[in-house]
C-alpha positions, -999 to 999 in steps of 0.1 A, spaced: -361 -548 -320 -388 -573 -310 -413 -545 -303 -405 -529 -337 -409 -561 -357 -441 -571 -338 -458 -538 -344 -447 -535 -380 -458 -571 -388 -492 -565 -372 -496 -531 -390 -490 -547 -424 -514 -576 -419 -542 -560 -441 -517 -553 -470 -508 -577 -498 -479 -562 -517 -462 -593 -532 -443 -607 -562 -459 -635 -582 -438 -663 -597 -457 -681 -624 -451 -718 -631 -462 -739 -660 -485 -755 -633 -501 -720 -627 -523 -723 -658 -556 -741 -663 -569 -745 -699 -545 -717 -709 -558 -693 -682 -534 -679 -656 -548 -685 -621 -536 -665 -591 -543 -693 -567 -517 -715 -585 -488 -689 -584 -460 -687 -559 -462 -654 -541 -436 -637 -518 -453 -609 -498 -437 -580 -480 -456 -593 -450 -436 -626 -452 -403 -607 -449 -415 -587 -419 -429 -618 -403 -395 -635 -406 -380 -604 -389 -406 -608 -361 -399 -646 -358 -361 -641 -355 -365 -613 -329 -385 -635 -305 -369 -653 -276 -382 -688 -280 -380 -716 -255 -371 -750 -268 -397 -776 -263 -395 -813 -267 -414 -826 -296 -426 -861 -303 -405 -873 -332 -431 -900 -342 -458 -874 -345 -437 -851 -366 -427 -880 -389 -463 -890 -393 -473 -855 -403 -444 -854 -428 -455 -886 -443 -490 -872 -448 -475 -841 -465 -453 -863 -488 -483 -884 -499 -504 -854 -505 -478 -837 -526 -471 -869 -546 -509 -872 -554 -511 -835 -565 -512 -826 -602 -494 -793 -595 -468 -806 -571 -448 -774 -567 -480 -756 -559 -487 -782 -532 -452 -778 -518 -457 -740 -516 -491 -744 -500 -477 -767 -474 -451 -742 -466 -479 -716 -461 -497 -740 -438 -465 -745 -418 -461 -707 -416 -497 -705 -403 -492 -731 -377 -459 -715 -365 -477 -682 -363 -505 -696 -342 -480 -711 -318 -458 -680 -315 -487 -657 -309 -498 -681 -282 -463 -679 -266 -465 -640 -268 -502 -634 -265 -500 -605 -240 -476 -585 -262 -497 -592 -293 -529 -582 -275 -514 -549 -264 -502 -541 -300 -535 -552 -315 -555 -528 -294 -535 -500 -311 -533 -515 -345 -569 -527 -352 -583 -491 -352 -555 -482 -377 -566 -512 -399 -602 -501 -398 -597 -464 -405 -572 -471 -433 -594 -496 -450 -625 -475 -447 -608 -444 -461 -597 -465 -490 -631 -481 -494 -650 -448 -494 -625 -433 -519 -628 -462 -542 -666 -462 -543 -667 -424 -547 -641 -425 -576 -656 -456 -592 -622 -474 -592 -588 -478 -575 -569 -448 -561 -535 -462 -571 -504 -441 -562 -491 -451 -528 -521 -474 -523 -507 -497 -550 -478 -504 -526 -501 -515 -499 -516 -541 -523 -545 -522 -538 -555 -539 -571 -560 -518 -602 -596 -516 -613 -622 -493 -626 -660 -494 -629 -658 -510 -663 -632 -537 -654 -641 -573 -662 -653 -592 -632 -654 -562 -609 -678 -566 -580 -708 -542 -581 -740 -535 -563 -769 -511 -569 -784 -484 -548 -818 -476 -564 -811 -472 -601 -774 -464 -596 -748 -490 -598 -717 -486 -576 -685 -505 -571 -682 -526 -540 -653 -515 -518 -621 -535 -521 -598 -516 -498 -564 -533 -501 -580 -567 -505 -585 -589 -536 -623 -590 -532 -649 -571 -512 -661 -602 -494 -626 -608 -480 -625 -572 -468 -659 -576 -451 -650 -607 -432 -617 -591 -421 -633 -560 -409 -661 -578 -390 -638 -602 -372 -613 -575 -363 -640 -551 -352 -658 -576 -330 -626 -588 -313 -615 -552 -307 -648 -542 -291 -649 -574 -269 -614 -567 -258 -621 -531 -250 -651 -541 -231 -633 -566 -209 -601 -547 -205 -594 -533 -171 -575 -500 -169 -539 -504 -157 -543 -474 -135 -569 -449 -124 -566 -417 -143 -558 -385 -124 -588 -364 -113 -577 -334 -133 -586 -338 -169 -601 -373 -163 -635 -362 -177 -618 -349 -209 -597 -381 -212 -629 -402 -209 -646 -380 -235 -617 -384 -259 -618 -422 -255 -655 -423 -261 -651 -402 -293 -623 -424 -305 -644 -455 -298 -673 -440 -317 -652 -431 -347 -637 -466 -350 -670 -483 -343 -689 -464 -370 -661 -466 -395 -661 -503 -393 -699 -504 -399 -695 -480 -428 -667 -501 -443 -688 -532 -440 -718 -515 -457 -696 -504 -487 -682 -540 -492 -717 -551 -502 -712 -585 -485 -748 -596 -477 -737 -624 -453 -715 -600 -433 -743 -574 -434 -766 -599 -416 -738 -609 -391 -732 -572 -384 -768 -565 -377 -770 -596 -354 -738 -584 -336 -755 -550 -330 -787 -566 -317 -767 -589 -294 -747 -560 -281 -777 -539 -274 -794 -568 -257 -765 -575 -235 -764 -538 -225 -802 -539 -218 -807 -506 -237 -841 -490 -238 -862 -495 -270 -859 -459 -280 -820 -461 -278 -820 -494 -298 -843 -478 -325 -821 -447 -325 -790 -468 -332 -806 -486 -360 -819 -454 -376 -785 -438 -373 -769 -468 -390 -794 -468 -418 -790 -430 -422 -752 -432 -424 -754 -460 -449 -780 -443 -470 -762 -409 -469 -728 -424 -480 -743 -446 -507 -763 -415 -519 -732 -393 -520 -709 -418 -537 -735 -433 -561 -725 -436 -598 -751 -429 -624 -751 -462 -641 -781 -485 -645 -774 -522 -645 -808 -538 -650 -791 -571 -660 -779 -574 -624 -800 -588 -596 -797 -558 -572 -763 -551 -587 -749 -585 -575 -740 -614 -597 -774 -632 -604 -755 -665 -612 -736 -665 -579 -757 -692 -563 -754 -715 -593 -716 -709 -595 -712 -718 -558 -733 -749 -560 -713 -760 -590 -681 -756 -570 -697 -775 -541 -705 -804 -564 -670 -804 -579 -656 -805 -543 -677 -834 -533 -667 -853 -564 -630 -847 -555 -636 -859 -520 -653 -891 -533 -623 -897 -557 -595 -889 -531 -611 -892 -497 -580 -900 -476 -552 -876 -488 -571 -852 -512 -561 -839 -546 -532 -819 -532 -529 -788 -511 -537 -757 -532 -547 -779 -561 -585 -774 -561 -585 -750 -591 -559 -771 -609 -582 -801 -607 -614 -782 -614 -614 -787 -652 -619 -824 -646 -649 -820 -625 -667 -788 -636 -694 -795 -662 -703 -772 -691 -682 -747 -711 -679 -722 -682 -652 -725 -656 -653 -704 -625 -616 -708 -616 -619 -702 -579 -617 -724 -548 -649 -738 -535 -667 -712 -513 -668 -735 -482 -637 -740 -461 -647 -775 -449 -652 -787 -484 -620 -770 -495 -600 -786 -468 -615 -820 -474 -610 -819 -511 -573 -807 -509 -558 -825 -479 -584 -853 -474 -598 -866 -441 -563 -874 -427 -552 -838 -432 -585 -825 -417 -581 -848 -386 -545 -835 -381 -556 -799 -381 -586 -807 -359 -562 -822 -332 -542 -790 -334 -571 -766 -332 -597 -783 -309 -582 -770 -276 -582 -734 -290 -617 -737 -304 -631 -746 -269 -618 -713 -256 -631 -692 -284 -657 -665 -278 -689 -681 -291 -699 -652 -314 -665 -650 -329 -668 -687 -336 -701 -681 -353 -687 -654 -375 -658 -676 -387 -681 -706 -392 -709 -688 -411 -686 -668 -433 -664 -699 -438 -694 -719 -451 -701 -694 -479 -666 -683 -488 -630 -695 -489 -609 -664 -478 -600 -678 -443 -579 -705 -459 -568 -689 -492 -562 -651 -489 -532 -637 -470 -548 -610 -449 -576 -633 -437 -553 -662 -429 -530 -639 -409 -559 -626 -389 -573 -660 -383 -539 -672 -370 -536 -643 -347 -571 -647 -332 -567 -684 -327 -531 -679 -312 -545 -653 -287 -571 -680 -276 -544 -706 -270 
């Protein structure tokens, strides 16, 4: 049963099938905000099955430390405008901490399962991504039950980019935004490649058929590797594009490949991207877009950063309440336009919601693990976290981050 629940939980990590429960606190200026709803995911139910199936050793805990953390939580909830949202968010944080701890306790089993599951994640998401871009909208059907949102090319607020004079939808996969999918694919792909590279075979394969077996493994590696790159291209996330290119350069440098082979790889990558974008391109011109991306993105993000800093100044110790950034935003955002999203910076988001005390508590929990992290994986998390919020707010990304940090413990 433990093996079943472990594999099923990991398999469902990229999905987001869930039931929203809307509170009166879930509205800002009459607008329903997803980040302020209570959500029960299918993944939560499977996660609970996994937790109950594990054999856990009892460890002595320092009661004083636990009481101090509970006091911080109580004060943070009391200061929140949307208190039930804060309670829900702290339960999510507790779930995340428990996941990191349990993954650490069972890291070898998790690693073995992840090596099988990550390629499934990548191939499933890339198939869905290519299909969405080619269709110009969501596939629906069975994919709805994996958490694919319903959208079309003309949907309000849908993320788009442009290839030449043709506008195309940015790939969502089963995620709520292409940037979230891009960060997930990059982190999972880099971890998988690093683990494959460092993994020692459990036994030497037999002489007969060993060449075929090696060829099959190389083909499988090639398919997964290029699928991940294709998926990242279709998300249109420029930050992740740059990090992917740097990953490639670092990898070729470490392998000390010849210049011709490096150029060959780059040309193949550009060719695959151009071919796919050319095949799936939609004949729509969006001259009002800057390259098809939102030309006001920088101003919106800076506005959220300024609002977050104001919240930190007003509530520096305990924050405005876990999960309460968007609820407090209408008090700090100037002008008639409100971009009701968390600030696109995980450090500012954490400081504004749980304050310096909360950040210190999390730092003490994570600092030992961060020392063991592969430096490039650390760079990926840090850079993407400074320009987006999904590592702290969106379910698939928080699960993946907990798993990666747990393995490093």
